[in-house]
All heavy atoms as a GROMACS GRO file, in nm:
protein
  625
    1ARG      N    1   0.083  -0.118   0.006
    1ARG     CA    2  -0.004  -0.002   0.004
    1ARG      C    3   0.088   0.126   0.004
    1ARG      O    4   0.036   0.236   0.035
    1ARG     CB    5  -0.099   0.000   0.124
    1ARG     CG    6  -0.180  -0.124   0.126
    1ARG     CD    7  -0.313  -0.093   0.191
    1ARG     NE    8  -0.388  -0.213   0.215
    1ARG     CZ    9  -0.445  -0.294   0.133
    1ARG    NH1   10  -0.438  -0.275   0.006
    1ARG    NH2   11  -0.515  -0.397   0.180
    2ARG      N   12   0.209   0.118  -0.021
    2ARG     CA   13   0.298   0.224  -0.031
    2ARG      C   14   0.326   0.271  -0.176
    2ARG      O   15   0.431   0.249  -0.223
    2ARG     CB   16   0.433   0.193   0.046
    2ARG     CG   17   0.407   0.168   0.195
    2ARG     CD   18   0.526   0.111   0.258
    2ARG     NE   19   0.638   0.208   0.243
    2ARG     CZ   20   0.761   0.175   0.264
    2ARG    NH1   21   0.795   0.062   0.311
    2ARG    NH2   22   0.862   0.260   0.233
    3VAL      N   23   0.222   0.325  -0.238
    3VAL     CA   24   0.225   0.352  -0.379
    3VAL      C   25   0.335   0.447  -0.414
    3VAL      O   26   0.407   0.441  -0.511
    3VAL     CB   27   0.082   0.394  -0.424
    3VAL    CG1   28   0.085   0.436  -0.579
    3VAL    CG2   29  -0.015   0.286  -0.413
    4ASP      N   30   0.347   0.557  -0.334
    4ASP     CA   31   0.445   0.655  -0.358
    4ASP      C   32   0.588   0.606  -0.363
    4ASP      O   33   0.666   0.641  -0.436
    4ASP     CB   34   0.425   0.765  -0.260
    4ASP     CG   35   0.307   0.862  -0.275
    4ASP    OD1   36   0.253   0.851  -0.396
    4ASP    OD2   37   0.258   0.916  -0.185
    5ALA      N   38   0.619   0.524  -0.258
    5ALA     CA   39   0.751   0.462  -0.253
    5ALA      C   40   0.774   0.371  -0.375
    5ALA      O   41   0.890   0.386  -0.421
    5ALA     CB   42   0.774   0.383  -0.129
    6HIS      N   43   0.672   0.299  -0.410
    6HIS     CA   44   0.692   0.211  -0.524
    6HIS      C   45   0.718   0.294  -0.649
    6HIS      O   46   0.795   0.258  -0.740
    6HIS     CB   47   0.566   0.125  -0.545
    6HIS     CG   48   0.573   0.038  -0.670
    6HIS    ND1   49   0.662  -0.070  -0.666
    6HIS    CD2   50   0.499   0.042  -0.784
    6HIS    CE1   51   0.638  -0.134  -0.786
    6HIS    NE2   52   0.547  -0.061  -0.859
    7ARG      N   53   0.633   0.406  -0.672
    7ARG     CA   54   0.653   0.486  -0.777
    7ARG      C   55   0.794   0.542  -0.794
    7ARG      O   56   0.849   0.553  -0.904
    7ARG     CB   57   0.549   0.603  -0.776
    7ARG     CG   58   0.552   0.698  -0.904
    7ARG     CD   59   0.450   0.806  -0.893
    7ARG     NE   60   0.321   0.749  -0.890
    7ARG     CZ   61   0.224   0.774  -0.806
    7ARG    NH1   62   0.256   0.850  -0.704
    7ARG    NH2   63   0.112   0.708  -0.808
    8GLU      N   64   0.848   0.589  -0.689
    8GLU     CA   65   0.990   0.644  -0.681
    8GLU      C   66   1.080   0.533  -0.722
    8GLU      O   67   1.180   0.554  -0.798
    8GLU     CB   68   1.023   0.698  -0.545
    8GLU     CG   69   0.957   0.825  -0.506
    8GLU     CD   70   1.003   0.877  -0.366
    8GLU    OE1   71   1.081   0.809  -0.293
    8GLU    OE2   72   0.941   0.981  -0.338
    9TRP      N   73   1.069   0.413  -0.679
    9TRP     CA   74   1.168   0.300  -0.713
    9TRP      C   75   1.159   0.257  -0.858
    9TRP      O   76   1.246   0.232  -0.927
    9TRP     CB   77   1.150   0.182  -0.616
    9TRP     CG   78   1.216   0.201  -0.488
    9TRP    CD1   79   1.157   0.229  -0.364
    9TRP    CD2   80   1.362   0.206  -0.475
    9TRP    NE1   81   1.249   0.255  -0.277
    9TRP    CE2   82   1.379   0.244  -0.341
    9TRP    CE3   83   1.473   0.204  -0.549
    9TRP    CZ2   84   1.510   0.263  -0.273
    9TRP    CZ3   85   1.602   0.219  -0.495
    9TRP    CH2   86   1.615   0.242  -0.357
   10VAL      N   87   1.027   0.271  -0.920
   10VAL     CA   88   1.006   0.239  -1.052
   10VAL      C   89   1.077   0.353  -1.145
   10VAL      O   90   1.136   0.317  -1.242
   10VAL     CB   91   0.865   0.237  -1.101
   10VAL    CG1   92   0.828   0.227  -1.240
   10VAL    CG2   93   0.802   0.101  -1.025
   11ILE      N   94   1.064   0.472  -1.102
   11ILE     CA   95   1.131   0.572  -1.172
   11ILE      C   96   1.284   0.559  -1.174
   11ILE      O   97   1.356   0.571  -1.272
   11ILE     CB   98   1.094   0.720  -1.116
   11ILE    CG1   99   0.944   0.755  -1.144
   11ILE    CG2  100   1.185   0.827  -1.171
   11ILE    CD1  101   0.887   0.867  -1.065
   12ARG      N  102   1.346   0.536  -1.058
   12ARG     CA  103   1.484   0.498  -1.043
   12ARG      C  104   1.530   0.390  -1.133
   12ARG      O  105   1.630   0.386  -1.212
   12ARG     CB  106   1.525   0.468  -0.902
   12ARG     CG  107   1.516   0.593  -0.813
   12ARG     CD  108   1.572   0.558  -0.669
   12ARG     NE  109   1.542   0.657  -0.571
   12ARG     CZ  110   1.452   0.660  -0.487
   12ARG    NH1  111   1.356   0.558  -0.478
   12ARG    NH2  112   1.434   0.767  -0.402
   13SER      N  113   1.446   0.275  -1.135
   13SER     CA  114   1.476   0.161  -1.213
   13SER      C  115   1.469   0.193  -1.362
   13SER      O  116   1.557   0.147  -1.445
   13SER     CB  117   1.370   0.049  -1.180
   13SER     OG  118   1.390   0.011  -1.053
   14TYR      N  119   1.370   0.269  -1.400
   14TYR     CA  120   1.357   0.314  -1.542
   14TYR      C  121   1.485   0.395  -1.586
   14TYR      O  122   1.539   0.376  -1.690
   14TYR     CB  123   1.234   0.393  -1.572
   14TYR     CG  124   1.212   0.428  -1.708
   14TYR    CD1  125   1.172   0.343  -1.799
   14TYR    CD2  126   1.241   0.569  -1.748
   14TYR    CE1  127   1.149   0.375  -1.945
   14TYR    CE2  128   1.233   0.599  -1.883
   14TYR     CZ  129   1.179   0.510  -1.975
   14TYR     OH  130   1.180   0.540  -2.108
   15VAL      N  131   1.521   0.489  -1.505
   15VAL     CA  132   1.636   0.575  -1.530
   15VAL      C  133   1.759   0.491  -1.550
   15VAL      O  134   1.827   0.501  -1.641
   15VAL     CB  135   1.660   0.687  -1.430
   15VAL    CG1  136   1.794   0.744  -1.436
   15VAL    CG2  137   1.558   0.785  -1.428
   16LEU      N  138   1.780   0.390  -1.464
   16LEU     CA  139   1.910   0.301  -1.471
   16LEU      C  140   1.886   0.213  -1.587
   16LEU      O  141   1.992   0.173  -1.661
   16LEU     CB  142   1.922   0.216  -1.350
   16LEU     CG  143   1.967   0.306  -1.229
   16LEU    CD1  144   1.972   0.222  -1.098
   16LEU    CD2  145   2.098   0.367  -1.244
   17THR      N  146   1.775   0.164  -1.629
   17THR     CA  147   1.759   0.085  -1.746
   17THR      C  148   1.783   0.163  -1.871
   17THR      O  149   1.847   0.115  -1.968
   17THR     CB  150   1.618   0.030  -1.748
   17THR    OG1  151   1.594  -0.053  -1.623
   17THR    CG2  152   1.598  -0.073  -1.869
   18PHE      N  153   1.739   0.291  -1.879
   18PHE     CA  154   1.760   0.373  -1.994
   18PHE      C  155   1.906   0.411  -2.003
   18PHE      O  156   1.941   0.451  -2.120
   18PHE     CB  157   1.661   0.489  -1.973
   18PHE     CG  158   1.657   0.563  -2.107
   18PHE    CD1  159   1.585   0.502  -2.219
   18PHE    CD2  160   1.712   0.692  -2.133
   18PHE    CE1  161   1.577   0.580  -2.336
   18PHE    CE2  162   1.700   0.756  -2.253
   18PHE     CZ  163   1.625   0.703  -2.355
   19THR      N  164   1.977   0.396  -1.898
   19THR     CA  165   2.123   0.413  -1.897
   19THR      C  166   2.186   0.343  -2.015
   19THR      O  167   2.299   0.390  -2.077
   19THR     CB  168   2.188   0.389  -1.771
   19THR    OG1  169   2.129   0.485  -1.676
   19THR    CG2  170   2.332   0.407  -1.764
   20PHE      N  171   2.151   0.214  -2.040
   20PHE     CA  172   2.214   0.126  -2.138
   20PHE      C  173   2.197   0.200  -2.281
   20PHE      O  174   2.287   0.196  -2.364
   20PHE     CB  175   2.154  -0.011  -2.131
   20PHE     CG  176   2.194  -0.076  -2.009
   20PHE    CD1  177   2.093  -0.102  -1.902
   20PHE    CD2  178   2.317  -0.128  -1.991
   20PHE    CE1  179   2.133  -0.168  -1.789
   20PHE    CE2  180   2.361  -0.194  -1.878
   20PHE     CZ  181   2.262  -0.215  -1.777
   21VAL      N  182   2.078   0.258  -2.296
   21VAL     CA  183   2.060   0.326  -2.429
   21VAL      C  184   2.141   0.449  -2.453
   21VAL      O  185   2.204   0.478  -2.548
   21VAL     CB  186   1.899   0.360  -2.443
   21VAL    CG1  187   1.876   0.437  -2.565
   21VAL    CG2  188   1.812   0.240  -2.437
   22ILE      N  189   2.147   0.530  -2.327
   22ILE     CA  190   2.229   0.651  -2.343
   22ILE      C  191   2.380   0.615  -2.365
   22ILE      O  192   2.446   0.673  -2.442
   22ILE     CB  193   2.217   0.730  -2.216
   22ILE    CG1  194   2.075   0.782  -2.202
   22ILE    CG2  195   2.304   0.848  -2.213
   22ILE    CD1  196   2.043   0.841  -2.060
   23CYS      N  197   2.424   0.510  -2.293
   23CYS     CA  198   2.557   0.468  -2.313
   23CYS      C  199   2.594   0.416  -2.446
   23CYS      O  200   2.696   0.449  -2.505
   23CYS     CB  201   2.594   0.361  -2.211
   23CYS     SG  202   2.765   0.305  -2.216
   24ARG      N  203   2.501   0.355  -2.501
   24ARG     CA  204   2.512   0.295  -2.641
   24ARG      C  205   2.512   0.407  -2.750
   24ARG      O  206   2.602   0.411  -2.837
   24ARG     CB  207   2.396   0.208  -2.673
   24ARG     CG  208   2.417   0.129  -2.806
   24ARG     CD  209   2.519   0.021  -2.772
   24ARG     NE  210   2.530  -0.073  -2.898
   24ARG     CZ  211   2.496  -0.193  -2.905
   24ARG    NH1  212   2.448  -0.261  -2.809
   24ARG    NH2  213   2.520  -0.258  -3.022
   25LEU      N  214   2.440   0.500  -2.725
   25LEU     CA  215   2.438   0.625  -2.811
   25LEU      C  216   2.564   0.701  -2.799
   25LEU      O  217   2.621   0.755  -2.895
   25LEU     CB  218   2.322   0.710  -2.798
   25LEU     CG  219   2.179   0.651  -2.830
   25LEU    CD1  220   2.069   0.736  -2.797
   25LEU    CD2  221   2.182   0.619  -2.987
   26ALA      N  222   2.613   0.721  -2.672
   26ALA     CA  223   2.735   0.800  -2.649
   26ALA      C  224   2.851   0.735  -2.707
   26ALA      O  225   2.941   0.807  -2.761
   26ALA     CB  226   2.748   0.820  -2.497
   27MET      N  227   2.856   0.601  -2.707
   27MET     CA  228   2.976   0.541  -2.767
   27MET      C  229   2.981   0.544  -2.910
   27MET      O  230   3.081   0.505  -2.974
   27MET     CB  231   2.983   0.397  -2.703
   27MET     CG  232   3.007   0.385  -2.550
   27MET     SD  233   3.135   0.495  -2.494
   27MET     CE  234   3.283   0.426  -2.569
   28ARG      N  235   2.869   0.573  -2.982
   28ARG     CA  236   2.861   0.588  -3.125
   28ARG      C  237   2.925   0.716  -3.173
   28ARG      O  238   2.939   0.730  -3.285
   28ARG     CB  239   2.722   0.564  -3.171
   28ARG     CG  240   2.674   0.421  -3.164
   28ARG     CD  241   2.546   0.405  -3.221
   28ARG     NE  242   2.508   0.258  -3.227
   28ARG     CZ  243   2.497   0.190  -3.321
   28ARG    NH1  244   2.514   0.238  -3.451
   28ARG    NH2  245   2.466   0.063  -3.310
   29VAL      N  246   2.944   0.810  -3.083
   29VAL     CA  247   2.998   0.936  -3.118
   29VAL      C  248   3.135   0.923  -3.151
   29VAL      O  249   3.221   0.867  -3.068
   29VAL     CB  250   2.984   1.045  -3.000
   29VAL    CG1  251   3.054   1.175  -3.043
   29VAL    CG2  252   2.836   1.065  -2.960
   30PRO      N  253   3.180   0.949  -3.273
   30PRO     CA  254   3.323   0.915  -3.321
   30PRO      C  255   3.427   0.978  -3.221
   30PRO      O  256   3.528   0.920  -3.206
   30PRO     CB  257   3.328   0.973  -3.457
   30PRO     CG  258   3.184   0.977  -3.507
   30PRO     CD  259   3.103   1.002  -3.384
   31ALA      N  260   3.405   1.109  -3.180
   31ALA     CA  261   3.505   1.176  -3.110
   31ALA      C  262   3.524   1.098  -2.967
   31ALA      O  263   3.648   1.096  -2.916
   31ALA     CB  264   3.455   1.317  -3.081
   32LEU      N  265   3.429   1.043  -2.916
   32LEU     CA  266   3.443   0.963  -2.780
   32LEU      C  267   3.515   0.830  -2.811
   32LEU      O  268   3.587   0.781  -2.729
   32LEU     CB  269   3.308   0.947  -2.718
   32LEU     CG  270   3.248   1.071  -2.664
   32LEU    CD1  271   3.107   1.038  -2.601
   32LEU    CD2  272   3.332   1.128  -2.562
   33ALA      N  273   3.476   0.768  -2.921
   33ALA     CA  274   3.535   0.628  -2.948
   33ALA      C  275   3.682   0.634  -2.975
   33ALA      O  276   3.750   0.545  -2.950
   33ALA     CB  277   3.456   0.572  -3.064
   34GLU      N  278   3.729   0.741  -3.034
   34GLU     CA  279   3.872   0.754  -3.057
   34GLU      C  280   3.963   0.797  -2.940
   34GLU      O  281   4.087   0.791  -2.949
   34GLU     CB  282   3.890   0.860  -3.170
   34GLU     CG  283   3.827   0.815  -3.305
   34GLU     CD  284   3.834   0.935  -3.400
   34GLU    OE1  285   3.894   1.044  -3.371
   34GLU    OE2  286   3.776   0.918  -3.511
   35LEU      N  287   3.899   0.835  -2.834
   35LEU     CA  288   3.994   0.888  -2.720
   35LEU      C  289   4.046   0.776  -2.636
   35LEU      O  290   4.130   0.805  -2.548
   35LEU     CB  291   3.899   0.978  -2.634
   35LEU     CG  292   3.866   1.114  -2.702
   35LEU    CD1  293   3.767   1.199  -2.618
   35LEU    CD2  294   3.976   1.195  -2.729
   36GLY      N  295   3.999   0.650  -2.640
   36GLY     CA  296   4.063   0.547  -2.568
   36GLY      C  297   3.981   0.481  -2.457
   36GLY      O  298   3.863   0.523  -2.431
   37PRO      N  299   4.030   0.386  -2.404
   37PRO     CA  300   3.949   0.310  -2.302
   37PRO      C  301   3.920   0.388  -2.169
   37PRO      O  302   3.815   0.369  -2.108
   37PRO     CB  303   4.029   0.176  -2.282
   37PRO     CG  304   4.179   0.213  -2.323
   37PRO     CD  305   4.162   0.321  -2.428
   38GLU      N  306   4.007   0.478  -2.129
   38GLU     CA  307   3.984   0.543  -2.017
   38GLU      C  308   3.860   0.638  -2.037
   38GLU      O  309   3.780   0.652  -1.940
   38GLU     CB  310   4.107   0.631  -1.965
   38GLU     CG  311   4.224   0.556  -1.935
   38GLU     CD  312   4.305   0.514  -2.041
   38GLU    OE1  313   4.291   0.558  -2.147
   38GLU    OE2  314   4.393   0.421  -2.026
   39THR      N  315   3.857   0.703  -2.146
   39THR     CA  316   3.747   0.788  -2.173
   39THR      C  317   3.616   0.708  -2.184
   39THR      O  318   3.509   0.746  -2.136
   39THR     CB  319   3.762   0.863  -2.303
   39THR    OG1  320   3.891   0.935  -2.293
   39THR    CG2  321   3.646   0.963  -2.340
   40ALA      N  322   3.619   0.586  -2.245
   40ALA     CA  323   3.511   0.507  -2.253
   40ALA      C  324   3.450   0.465  -2.108
   40ALA      O  325   3.333   0.467  -2.093
   40ALA     CB  326   3.532   0.382  -2.336
   41THR      N  327   3.536   0.441  -2.029
   41THR     CA  328   3.508   0.401  -1.894
   41THR      C  329   3.443   0.526  -1.818
   41THR      O  330   3.339   0.498  -1.759
   41THR     CB  331   3.632   0.358  -1.800
   41THR    OG1  332   3.686   0.249  -1.872
   41THR    CG2  333   3.589   0.314  -1.668
   42ALA      N  334   3.497   0.644  -1.843
   42ALA     CA  335   3.431   0.763  -1.782
   42ALA      C  336   3.305   0.791  -1.840
   42ALA      O  337   3.208   0.827  -1.766
   42ALA     CB  338   3.520   0.875  -1.802
   43VAL      N  339   3.285   0.769  -1.973
   43VAL     CA  340   3.153   0.789  -2.034
   43VAL      C  341   3.051   0.682  -1.975
   43VAL      O  342   2.940   0.718  -1.938
   43VAL     CB  343   3.156   0.771  -2.179
   43VAL    CG1  344   3.021   0.772  -2.251
   43VAL    CG2  345   3.236   0.891  -2.247
   44VAL      N  346   3.084   0.560  -1.951
   44VAL     CA  347   3.003   0.457  -1.893
   44VAL      C  348   2.955   0.507  -1.757
   44VAL      O  349   2.833   0.498  -1.723
   44VAL     CB  350   3.054   0.322  -1.894
   44VAL    CG1  351   2.971   0.225  -1.813
   44VAL    CG2  352   3.078   0.275  -2.047
   45TRP      N  353   3.048   0.555  -1.683
   45TRP     CA  354   3.014   0.584  -1.547
   45TRP      C  355   2.915   0.710  -1.543
   45TRP      O  356   2.818   0.718  -1.465
   45TRP     CB  357   3.125   0.625  -1.460
   45TRP     CG  358   3.198   0.497  -1.394
   45TRP    CD1  359   3.290   0.420  -1.456
   45TRP    CD2  360   3.155   0.434  -1.273
   45TRP    NE1  361   3.310   0.316  -1.360
   45TRP    CE2  362   3.235   0.336  -1.255
   45TRP    CE3  363   3.063   0.482  -1.177
   45TRP    CZ2  364   3.227   0.241  -1.147
   45TRP    CZ3  365   3.057   0.403  -1.066
   45TRP    CH2  366   3.126   0.284  -1.050
   46LEU      N  367   2.956   0.817  -1.631
   46LEU     CA  368   2.880   0.936  -1.625
   46LEU      C  369   2.742   0.912  -1.692
   46LEU      O  370   2.646   0.983  -1.639
   46LEU     CB  371   2.941   1.035  -1.711
   46LEU     CG  372   3.075   1.096  -1.644
   46LEU    CD1  373   3.148   1.187  -1.735
   46LEU    CD2  374   3.045   1.167  -1.515
   47THR      N  375   2.718   0.811  -1.773
   47THR     CA  376   2.580   0.793  -1.841
   47THR      C  377   2.482   0.734  -1.734
   47THR      O  378   2.364   0.738  -1.754
   47THR     CB  379   2.592   0.712  -1.960
   47THR    OG1  380   2.651   0.578  -1.918
   47THR    CG2  381   2.662   0.767  -2.072
   48TRP      N  382   2.537   0.678  -1.626
   48TRP     CA  383   2.438   0.634  -1.523
   48TRP      C  384   2.446   0.705  -1.399
   48TRP      O  385   2.349   0.730  -1.329
   48TRP     CB  386   2.454   0.481  -1.500
   48TRP     CG  387   2.574   0.440  -1.418
   48TRP    CD1  388   2.693   0.404  -1.458
   48TRP    CD2  389   2.570   0.430  -1.268
   48TRP    NE1  390   2.776   0.370  -1.357
   48TRP    CE2  391   2.696   0.393  -1.234
   48TRP    CE3  392   2.484   0.449  -1.172
   48TRP    CZ2  393   2.738   0.368  -1.107
   48TRP    CZ3  394   2.519   0.436  -1.038
   48TRP    CH2  395   2.646   0.386  -1.004
   49VAL      N  396   2.558   0.773  -1.359
   49VAL     CA  397   2.557   0.856  -1.240
   49VAL      C  398   2.490   0.983  -1.250
   49VAL      O  399   2.414   1.015  -1.160
   49VAL     CB  400   2.708   0.872  -1.198
   49VAL    CG1  401   2.725   0.974  -1.091
   49VAL    CG2  402   2.780   0.743  -1.165
   50LEU      N  403   2.506   1.061  -1.363
   50LEU     CA  404   2.454   1.192  -1.374
   50LEU      C  405   2.290   1.174  -1.390
   50LEU      O  406   2.219   1.254  -1.315
   50LEU     CB  407   2.503   1.262  -1.496
   50LEU     CG  408   2.658   1.299  -1.478
   50LEU    CD1  409   2.703   1.372  -1.607
   50LEU    CD2  410   2.665   1.382  -1.358
   51PRO      N  411   2.236   1.089  -1.467
   51PRO     CA  412   2.095   1.084  -1.477
   51PRO      C  413   2.022   1.028  -1.328
   51PRO      O  414   1.925   1.090  -1.297
   51PRO     CB  415   2.064   0.971  -1.580
   51PRO     CG  416   2.190   0.976  -1.666
   51PRO     CD  417   2.299   1.006  -1.578
   52LEU      N  418   2.098   0.933  -1.260
   52LEU     CA  419   2.046   0.898  -1.131
   52LEU      C  420   2.053   1.006  -1.033
   52LEU      O  421   1.961   1.015  -0.960
   52LEU     CB  422   2.123   0.766  -1.094
   52LEU     CG  423   2.074   0.700  -0.967
   52LEU    CD1  424   1.933   0.655  -0.990
   52LEU    CD2  425   2.160   0.587  -0.924
   53PHE      N  426   2.166   1.086  -1.039
   53PHE     CA  427   2.180   1.189  -0.942
   53PHE      C  428   2.072   1.289  -0.965
   53PHE      O  429   2.006   1.347  -0.867
   53PHE     CB  430   2.325   1.256  -0.967
   53PHE     CG  431   2.353   1.364  -0.862
   53PHE    CD1  432   2.375   1.332  -0.737
   53PHE    CD2  433   2.364   1.494  -0.908
   53PHE    CE1  434   2.397   1.438  -0.638
   53PHE    CE2  435   2.391   1.589  -0.818
   53PHE     CZ  436   2.404   1.571  -0.681
   54ALA      N  437   2.054   1.326  -1.091
   54ALA     CA  438   1.948   1.429  -1.120
   54ALA      C  439   1.807   1.380  -1.082
   54ALA      O  440   1.714   1.452  -1.040
   54ALA     CB  441   1.952   1.462  -1.280
   55THR      N  442   1.777   1.249  -1.111
   55THR     CA  443   1.650   1.188  -1.069
   55THR      C  444   1.634   1.196  -0.925
   55THR      O  445   1.527   1.223  -0.874
   55THR     CB  446   1.648   1.035  -1.122
   55THR    OG1  447   1.660   1.045  -1.259
   55THR    CG2  448   1.507   0.977  -1.088
   56GLU      N  449   1.734   1.159  -0.847
   56GLU     CA  450   1.733   1.161  -0.706
   56GLU      C  451   1.697   1.303  -0.645
   56GLU      O  452   1.624   1.318  -0.558
   56GLU     CB  453   1.853   1.098  -0.647
   56GLU     CG  454   1.849   1.060  -0.494
   56GLU     CD  455   1.734   0.954  -0.466
   56GLU    OE1  456   1.721   0.868  -0.553
   56GLU    OE2  457   1.671   0.962  -0.359
   57ILE      N  458   1.766   1.399  -0.704
   57ILE     CA  459   1.741   1.538  -0.668
   57ILE      C  460   1.594   1.571  -0.687
   57ILE      O  461   1.533   1.630  -0.612
   57ILE     CB  462   1.843   1.639  -0.736
   57ILE    CG1  463   1.980   1.613  -0.676
   57ILE    CG2  464   1.792   1.773  -0.719
   57ILE    CD1  465   2.075   1.704  -0.750
   58ALA      N  466   1.546   1.539  -0.812
   58ALA     CA  467   1.407   1.574  -0.844
   58ALA      C  468   1.301   1.504  -0.755
   58ALA      O  469   1.203   1.547  -0.709
   58ALA     CB  470   1.381   1.539  -0.993
   59LEU      N  471   1.337   1.366  -0.724
   59LEU     CA  472   1.250   1.301  -0.627
   59LEU      C  473   1.243   1.350  -0.488
   59LEU      O  474   1.138   1.367  -0.428
   59LEU     CB  475   1.290   1.152  -0.625
   59LEU     CG  476   1.264   1.063  -0.765
   59LEU    CD1  477   1.322   0.922  -0.745
   59LEU    CD2  478   1.112   1.063  -0.777
   60GLN      N  479   1.369   1.384  -0.437
   60GLN     CA  480   1.375   1.446  -0.304
   60GLN      C  481   1.305   1.587  -0.296
   60GLN      O  482   1.248   1.617  -0.198
   60GLN     CB  483   1.520   1.444  -0.260
   60GLN     CG  484   1.594   1.311  -0.246
   60GLN     CD  485   1.519   1.225  -0.136
   60GLN    OE1  486   1.471   1.269  -0.038
   60GLN    NE2  487   1.507   1.093  -0.169
   61TRP      N  488   1.323   1.659  -0.404
   61TRP     CA  489   1.267   1.787  -0.413
   61TRP      C  490   1.122   1.778  -0.408
   61TRP      O  491   1.049   1.843  -0.329
   61TRP     CB  492   1.307   1.864  -0.537
   61TRP     CG  493   1.273   2.006  -0.548
   61TRP    CD1  494   1.156   2.055  -0.521
   61TRP    CD2  495   1.366   2.109  -0.574
   61TRP    NE1  496   1.160   2.197  -0.536
   61TRP    CE2  497   1.274   2.228  -0.580
   61TRP    CE3  498   1.484   2.122  -0.620
   61TRP    CZ2  499   1.334   2.354  -0.609
   61TRP    CZ3  500   1.545   2.238  -0.649
   61TRP    CH2  501   1.467   2.361  -0.649
   62SER      N  502   1.064   1.684  -0.488
   62SER     CA  503   0.914   1.682  -0.495
   62SER      C  504   0.862   1.617  -0.368
   62SER      O  505   0.756   1.655  -0.315
   62SER     CB  506   0.872   1.595  -0.616
   62SER     OG  507   0.913   1.470  -0.594
   63ARG      N  508   0.936   1.527  -0.298
   63ARG     CA  509   0.895   1.480  -0.171
   63ARG      C  510   0.900   1.576  -0.068
   63ARG      O  511   0.813   1.590   0.027
   63ARG     CB  512   0.986   1.348  -0.138
   63ARG     CG  513   0.932   1.289  -0.014
   63ARG     CD  514   1.023   1.182   0.045
   63ARG     NE  515   1.073   1.082  -0.052
   63ARG     CZ  516   1.182   1.019  -0.031
   63ARG    NH1  517   1.251   1.027   0.088
   63ARG    NH2  518   1.215   0.925  -0.117
   64GLY      N  519   1.004   1.661  -0.054
   64GLY     CA  520   1.019   1.766   0.036
   64GLY      C  521   0.915   1.867   0.030
   64GLY      O  522   0.865   1.920   0.132
   65SER      N  523   0.857   1.901  -0.081
   65SER     CA  524   0.758   2.003  -0.091
   65SER      C  525   0.619   1.947  -0.055
   65SER      O  526   0.537   2.023  -0.015
   65SER     CB  527   0.749   2.052  -0.246
   65SER     OG  528   0.706   1.955  -0.333
   66SER      N  529   0.602   1.811  -0.052
   66SER     CA  530   0.477   1.764  -0.011
   66SER      C  531   0.476   1.713   0.127
   66SER      O  532   0.375   1.676   0.182
   66SER     CB  533   0.426   1.654  -0.111
   66SER     OG  534   0.523   1.550  -0.104
   67ARG      N  535   0.590   1.699   0.188
   67ARG     CA  536   0.599   1.637   0.329
   67ARG      C  537   0.572   1.758   0.426
   67ARG      O  538   0.610   1.872   0.422
   67ARG     CB  539   0.738   1.592   0.348
   67ARG     CG  540   0.761   1.517   0.478
   67ARG     CD  541   0.892   1.467   0.499
   67ARG     NE  542   0.911   1.358   0.399
   67ARG     CZ  543   1.032   1.295   0.386
   67ARG    NH1  544   1.136   1.331   0.455
   67ARG    NH2  545   1.039   1.196   0.301
   68ALA      N  546   0.507   1.712   0.536
   68ALA     CA  547   0.468   1.798   0.640
   68ALA      C  548   0.593   1.821   0.734
   68ALA      O  549   0.677   1.728   0.732
   68ALA     CB  550   0.358   1.752   0.729
   69PRO      N  551   0.617   1.925   0.800
   69PRO     CA  552   0.734   1.944   0.877
   69PRO      C  553   0.732   1.855   0.992
   69PRO      O  554   0.633   1.810   1.045
   69PRO     CB  555   0.724   2.086   0.932
   69PRO     CG  556   0.584   2.132   0.896
   69PRO     CD  557   0.535   2.050   0.795
   70LEU      N  558   0.844   1.805   1.045
   70LEU     CA  559   0.862   1.717   1.156
   70LEU      C  560   0.819   1.789   1.280
   70LEU      O  561   0.828   1.906   1.309
   70LEU     CB  562   1.012   1.667   1.157
   70LEU     CG  563   1.072   1.596   1.047
   70LEU    CD1  564   1.213   1.570   1.073
   70LEU    CD2  565   1.006   1.455   1.036
   71PRO      N  566   0.766   1.700   1.370
   71PRO     CA  567   0.726   1.761   1.501
   71PRO      C  568   0.839   1.828   1.573
   71PRO      O  569   0.948   1.765   1.589
   71PRO     CB  570   0.664   1.647   1.579
   71PRO     CG  571   0.649   1.526   1.484
   71PRO     CD  572   0.734   1.562   1.364
   72GLY      N  573   0.823   1.940   1.618
   72GLY     CA  574   0.932   2.009   1.704
   72GLY      C  575   1.030   2.072   1.610
   72GLY      O  576   1.127   2.123   1.652
   73ALA      N  577   1.025   2.061   1.486
   73ALA     CA  578   1.123   2.123   1.391
   73ALA      C  579   1.132   2.276   1.401
   73ALA      O  580   1.234   2.329   1.384
   73ALA     CB  581   1.089   2.085   1.241
   74GLY      N  582   1.024   2.351   1.431
   74GLY     CA  583   1.030   2.487   1.438
   74GLY      C  584   1.040   2.526   1.582
   74GLY      O  585   1.061   2.655   1.609
   75ALA      N  586   1.039   2.448   1.674
   75ALA     CA  587   1.055   2.488   1.819
   75ALA      C  588   1.197   2.513   1.855
   75ALA      O  589   1.289   2.447   1.803
   75ALA     CB  590   1.003   2.369   1.908
   76THR      N  591   1.220   2.607   1.938
   76THR     CA  592   1.355   2.633   1.995
   76THR      C  593   1.394   2.551   2.113
   76THR      O  594   1.288   2.494   2.179
   76THR     CB  595   1.353   2.791   2.045
   76THR    OG1  596   1.268   2.799   2.146
   76THR    CG2  597   1.334   2.884   1.937
   77PRO      N  598   1.518   2.527   2.132
   77PRO     CA  599   1.546   2.432   2.249
   77PRO      C  600   1.476   2.470   2.385
   77PRO      O  601   1.451   2.380   2.466
   77PRO     CB  602   1.699   2.450   2.259
   77PRO     CG  603   1.740   2.491   2.116
   77PRO     CD  604   1.639   2.575   2.075
   78ALA      N  605   1.463   2.598   2.407
   78ALA     CA  606   1.408   2.634   2.539
   78ALA      C  607   1.257   2.609   2.544
   78ALA      O  608   1.209   2.591   2.658
   78ALA     CB  609   1.422   2.796   2.553
   79ALA      N  610   1.188   2.601   2.430
   79ALA     CA  611   1.046   2.577   2.427
   79ALA      C  612   1.020   2.437   2.439
   79ALA      O  613   0.912   2.396   2.468
   79ALA     CB  614   0.986   2.638   2.295
   80ARG      N  615   1.114   2.350   2.423
   80ARG     CA  616   1.085   2.200   2.427
   80ARG      C  617   1.076   2.152   2.569
   80ARG      O  618   1.091   2.153   2.659
   80ARG     CB  619   1.204   2.125   2.359
   80ARG     CG  620   1.196   2.132   2.204
   80ARG     CD  621   1.294   2.060   2.138
   80ARG     NE  622   1.310   2.093   2.005
   80ARG     CZ  623   1.408   2.060   1.937
   80ARG    NH1  624   1.496   1.980   1.977
   80ARG    NH2  625   1.410   2.101   1.808
   0.00000   0.00000   0.00000
């Protein structure tokens, strides 16, 4: 019954699955293919890290705007 949590994990899974497509397209760029194996390794890492990082920021941002403040978050230490 945790539909929102499931939706977030499906989005993350889709982003990681689509990474294979992005990586395949990036490796077809002649300039990247000629630079060597170190560049290819960096491209592979970047094609999944950057989209996942951007997705996580978007998910956390949207979750933060809809989440109620924690109890006592606005209270000062003296008021507790």
